[in-house]
C-alpha positions as CSV (number, residue, x, y, z in Angstrom):
1,M,5.5,2.3,11.8
2,A,2.0,0.1,11.0
3,L,-1.3,0.0,9.2
4,V,-4.5,-1.7,11.5
5,V,-7.4,-2.5,10.0
6,I,-10.6,-2.8,12.2
7,C,-12.6,-5.2,10.2
8,G,-16.4,-6.2,11.7
9,Q,-20.4,-6.8,11.3
10,P,-22.0,-3.3,11.4
11,C,-22.4,-1.9,14.5
12,S,-20.0,-5.1,16.6
13,G,-17.8,-2.7,18.6
14,K,-15.3,-1.3,15.5
15,S,-15.4,2.0,16.6
16,T,-14.9,1.2,20.2
17,A,-12.1,-0.9,19.6
18,A,-9.9,1.6,17.6
19,K,-10.4,4.4,21.0
20,C,-9.3,1.5,22.8
21,L,-6.5,0.6,20.5
22,A,-5.5,4.2,20.4
23,E,-5.5,4.4,23.9
24,A,-3.5,1.7,24.6
25,L,-0.6,2.3,22.3
26,N,-0.4,5.9,23.0
27,D,-0.6,4.7,26.7
28,S,2.6,2.2,25.8
29,E,6.0,3.3,25.3
30,C,4.8,3.8,21.8
31,K,6.9,6.4,19.8
32,Q,5.0,7.0,16.9
33,T,1.7,9.0,16.1
34,V,-1.3,7.0,16.6
35,R,-4.3,8.3,14.5
36,I,-8.0,7.3,13.6
37,V,-9.2,7.2,10.0
38,D,-13.3,6.9,9.1
39,E,-16.1,8.3,8.0
40,A,-16.5,10.6,10.4
41,S,-13.0,12.1,9.7
42,F,-14.5,13.0,6.4
43,H,-18.3,14.2,7.8
44,L,-20.0,10.9,6.0
45,D,-23.2,9.7,6.4
46,R,-23.1,5.6,6.6
47,N,-26.6,5.0,5.4
48,Q,-25.4,7.3,2.1
49,S,-22.0,6.1,1.8
50,Y,-23.8,2.6,2.0
51,A,-26.7,3.2,0.4
52,N,-25.8,2.3,-3.1
53,M,-23.1,0.5,-4.9
54,P,-21.0,3.5,-6.4
55,S,-21.6,5.5,-3.1
56,E,-19.6,2.9,-1.0
57,K,-17.5,2.4,-3.4
58,N,-16.3,6.1,-3.2
59,L,-16.2,5.9,0.8
60,R,-13.4,2.7,0.4
61,G,-11.7,5.1,-2.4
62,V,-11.3,8.4,0.3
63,L,-10.3,5.8,3.3
64,R,-8.0,4.4,1.0
65,S,-6.7,7.4,-0.2
66,E,-6.3,9.0,2.8
67,V,-4.5,5.6,4.2
68,D,-2.0,5.7,1.4
69,R,-1.3,9.3,1.8
70,S,-0.7,8.8,5.6
71,V,0.9,5.9,6.2
72,S,4.8,6.0,7.2
73,K,7.3,4.3,9.2
74,D,6.9,7.6,11.5
75,N,2.9,6.4,12.6
76,I,0.5,4.0,13.2
77,I,-3.1,4.4,11.2
78,I,-6.1,2.0,12.4
79,V,-8.5,2.2,9.5
80,D,-12.0,1.8,11.6
81,S,-14.6,0.9,8.7
82,L,-16.3,-1.7,8.0
83,N,-13.3,-3.4,6.0
84,S,-15.9,-6.4,4.8
85,I,-14.7,-7.0,2.0
86,K,-11.2,-8.9,1.1
87,G,-10.7,-7.3,-2.0
88,Y,-10.5,-4.4,-0.5
89,R,-8.4,-5.7,2.3
90,Y,-5.8,-6.8,-0.1
91,E,-5.6,-3.9,-1.1
92,L,-4.9,-1.8,2.4
93,W,-2.1,-4.8,2.8
94,C,-0.6,-3.5,-0.4
95,L,-0.1,0.2,0.9
96,A,1.2,-1.5,4.0
97,R,4.0,-3.3,1.9
98,A,4.4,-0.1,-0.2
99,A,5.9,1.7,2.6
100,G,7.3,-1.2,4.2
101,I,5.8,-1.4,7.7
102,R,4.3,-3.8,9.9
103,Y,0.4,-4.9,9.3
104,C,-2.5,-6.4,11.3
105,V,-6.3,-7.0,11.5
106,V,-8.5,-6.4,14.2
107,Y,-11.3,-8.7,14.0
108,C,-15.0,-7.5,16.6
109,D,-16.4,-11.2,16.0
110,V,-20.2,-11.1,17.2
111,E,-23.3,-12.7,16.1
112,E,-25.8,-10.7,13.6
113,M,-28.7,-11.3,16.4
114,Q,-26.6,-8.8,18.7
115,C,-25.1,-6.6,15.8
116,R,-28.9,-6.4,14.9
117,K,-29.6,-5.4,18.3
118,W,-26.9,-2.7,19.0
119,N,-28.0,-1.5,16.1
120,E,-32.0,-1.0,16.9
121,E,-30.1,0.8,20.7
122,R,-28.3,3.4,18.7
123,R,-31.5,4.2,16.8
124,E,-33.1,4.2,20.0
125,K,-31.0,6.9,21.7
126,G,-30.8,9.0,18.4
127,E,-27.1,8.4,18.3
128,A,-25.8,7.1,13.7
129,A,-27.2,3.8,13.5
130,Y,-27.8,1.8,9.6
131,N,-31.4,1.6,8.3
132,D,-32.9,-2.1,8.7
133,V,-32.4,-2.3,4.6
134,I,-28.2,-0.9,4.4
135,F,-27.8,-2.7,7.5
136,E,-29.1,-6.6,6.5
137,D,-27.5,-5.5,3.0
138,L,-23.8,-5.4,4.8
139,V,-24.4,-8.7,7.1
140,R,-25.9,-10.6,3.5
141,R,-22.1,-9.4,2.0
142,F,-20.0,-9.4,5.0
143,E,-16.5,-11.7,4.0
144,N,-15.1,-13.2,7.6
145,P,-11.5,-12.6,8.1
146,D,-9.4,-15.4,7.4
147,R,-6.0,-15.6,8.9
148,R,-4.4,-17.8,6.2
149,N,-4.6,-14.9,3.9
150,R,-1.9,-12.5,3.5
151,W,-4.5,-9.5,4.4
152,D,-5.8,-10.9,7.3
153,S,-2.6,-11.8,9.2
154,P,-1.7,-11.4,11.9
155,L,-5.5,-11.3,13.3
156,F,-6.6,-10.2,16.6
157,E,-10.1,-11.6,17.7
158,L,-11.8,-9.8,19.9
159,R,-15.7,-11.0,21.1
160,P,-17.6,-7.2,22.6
161,Q,-20.6,-9.5,22.9
162,I,-18.7,-11.9,25.8
163,D,-15.8,-10.1,26.7
164,G,-16.6,-6.3,26.1
165,V,-14.4,-4.2,24.7
166,E,-11.3,-2.2,26.7
167,K,-7.4,-2.0,26.9
168,S,-7.2,-4.3,29.0
169,C,-8.6,-7.5,26.9
170,V,-6.1,-9.7,25.2
171,A,-6.9,-9.2,21.7
172,I,-5.8,-5.8,22.2
173,A,-3.3,-6.2,24.7
174,D,-1.8,-8.4,21.8
175,A,-2.0,-6.5,19.0
176,V,0.3,-3.2,21.1
177,S,2.5,-6.1,22.3
178,Y,2.8,-6.8,17.7
179,L,3.1,-3.1,16.8
180,T,5.5,-2.4,19.6
181,K,7.9,-4.9,19.8
182,K,11.3,-4.0,18.7
183,V,12.4,-6.2,15.4
184,D,16.0,-7.4,15.0
185,S,17.3,-10.2,13.6
186,K,16.1,-13.0,16.0
187,S,12.5,-11.3,15.6
188,R,10.7,-14.3,14.6
189,D,6.3,-13.0,15.9
190,V,6.4,-9.7,14.0
191,K,7.0,-9.4,10.5
192,V,7.6,-6.1,8.6
193,L,5.8,-5.9,5.6
194,Q,9.2,-5.3,2.7
195,P,7.9,-3.7,-0.2
196,T,8.6,-4.5,-3.9
197,I,9.6,-3.3,-6.8
198,A,5.8,-2.7,-8.2
199,T,4.6,-1.2,-5.1
200,Q,7.7,1.3,-4.1
201,N,7.1,4.9,-4.1
202,T,9.2,7.4,-7.5
203,R,11.4,8.9,-5.4
204,F,12.7,11.8,-7.9
205,S,14.9,14.5,-6.9
206,D,13.4,17.2,-8.1
207,A,10.9,18.1,-10.0
208,N,12.6,17.9,-13.7
209,S,13.6,14.6,-13.4
210,L,11.1,12.6,-14.6
211,Y,10.8,14.6,-17.7
212,E,14.8,14.5,-18.3
213,M,15.2,10.5,-17.7
214,D,12.7,10.1,-19.8
215,K,14.1,12.8,-22.4
216,A,17.6,11.1,-22.3
217,T,16.5,7.6,-22.4
218,Q,14.1,8.5,-25.6
219,E,17.1,9.8,-27.3
220,V,19.3,6.8,-26.5
221,I,16.2,4.6,-28.2
222,N,16.5,6.8,-31.5
223,I,20.0,6.6,-32.1
224,I,20.1,2.6,-31.5
225,V,16.9,2.9,-34.0
226,E,18.7,5.2,-36.6
227,A,21.9,2.5,-36.3
228,Q,20.4,-0.5,-37.0
229,S,18.8,1.2,-40.0
230,Q,21.9,2.6,-41.4
231,A,23.7,-1.4,-40.5
232,I,20.1,-3.4,-42.5
233,G,20.4,-5.6,-39.7
234,G,23.9,-6.7,-38.8
235,P,25.4,-6.3,-36.1
236,L,26.7,-3.0,-34.4
237,A,29.6,-2.6,-32.3
238,G,30.1,1.0,-30.3
239,I,27.1,3.0,-31.1
240,P,28.4,6.8,-29.6
241,I,25.6,7.8,-27.6
242,G,27.4,11.4,-26.9
243,Q,30.8,12.3,-26.0
244,G,32.2,11.3,-22.3
245,L,29.1,8.6,-22.6
246,P,29.6,5.2,-23.3
247,S,29.0,3.2,-26.3
248,I,26.1,0.3,-26.7
249,D,27.0,-2.5,-28.4
250,I,24.6,-4.8,-29.9
251,S,25.3,-8.4,-31.5
252,R,21.4,-9.0,-32.6
253,P,18.5,-6.7,-34.2
254,V,16.7,-5.1,-30.9
255,G,13.1,-4.1,-31.9
256,L,11.6,-1.2,-31.2
257,P,8.6,-3.0,-28.8
258,E,11.5,-4.5,-27.2
259,L,13.5,-1.3,-26.9
260,R,10.2,0.3,-25.9
261,R,9.9,-2.6,-23.1
262,L,14.1,-2.2,-21.9
263,R,13.4,1.9,-21.1
264,R,10.2,1.5,-19.3
265,T,11.3,-1.5,-16.9
266,F,14.7,1.2,-16.2
267,I,12.9,3.8,-15.5
268,K,10.8,2.2,-13.1
269,L,13.7,0.2,-11.7
270,T,15.4,3.8,-11.3
271,G,12.1,5.8,-10.2
272,Q,12.5,3.2,-7.3
273,T,14.0,3.7,-3.8
274,S,16.5,1.5,-3.6
275,L,17.6,-0.5,-0.3
276,S,21.0,1.2,-0.7
277,G,19.2,4.8,-0.9
278,R,20.4,5.7,-4.1
279,P,19.6,9.2,-5.8
280,P,18.3,8.6,-9.6
281,P,20.2,10.5,-12.2
282,S,19.3,14.4,-11.6
283,D,21.1,15.3,-15.0
284,A,20.8,14.1,-19.2
285,D,24.0,13.1,-19.2
286,S,23.7,10.7,-15.9
287,A,20.4,9.3,-17.4
288,K,21.7,8.3,-20.3
289,R,25.0,6.6,-18.6
290,M,23.1,4.5,-16.3
291,F,21.0,4.1,-19.2
292,V,24.0,3.1,-21.8
293,D,24.7,0.4,-18.7
294,Y,21.5,-0.9,-18.1
295,L,20.8,-2.3,-22.1
296,N,24.4,-3.7,-22.0
297,R,23.7,-5.6,-19.4
298,E,20.5,-6.5,-20.7
299,L,21.6,-7.4,-24.4
300,G,24.4,-9.3,-22.8
301,T,27.4,-7.7,-24.0
302,I,28.9,-6.7,-21.1
């Protein structure tokens, strides 16, 4: 149902905010399962994970993959991590868009000096803390969220240093309201991201559908190429594809690169989850029939 990205400097109260938000959602009338995805879920040490760029990239990849597997319209996923790079927040936004769910960012806005103090206090207590070199590097590279960006909007700002972090915080309450509000035709303040063709998930009916689709469309391409070679570039009417299948009419020469491009686009379009929920073809003849119809439309013959 939703993806929530917790964002903030190191030791700014993000984990506390994530837990408070999860509790507030569970206390509400929310019927979806609420789950927090964080480094602790994978037993990742924060200093090792941010020791160098390859390690940090691996950490983001692990979290992103888990989010990708988890997001759906049946749960609310809270990503509790630094999420400090705007490009990474954009990637998470794309996952939410692909899933067709709500998305928001909760930002823990705390001054650097206070974050540094909290980090030192955690170290003195023997709790997980950043070493000074990594802490300063993360602070330096942090990119503040901007509500004008799609991937940072809507933005709910917490000020743990001033107000603390509780379930009753205004920002937490506003986020819960946004995430649980019923959406209808009159809703204007709640945005459910809509997947595009490029982001929708492939939904083939069985394990062999992709193979059948690929094989069937390639056979159609081979028939067209062979027919054009025999016609020596002239117009072709009624290229037979097979018994009981529609024919193809070509009024102009169509090169192999264009046919391949049309084939790739067709496979991509057919493999997407359409708004009507129409299933993909489950056999070679159905795939050929759909591909021929598609080619006739794209080539402007019908």
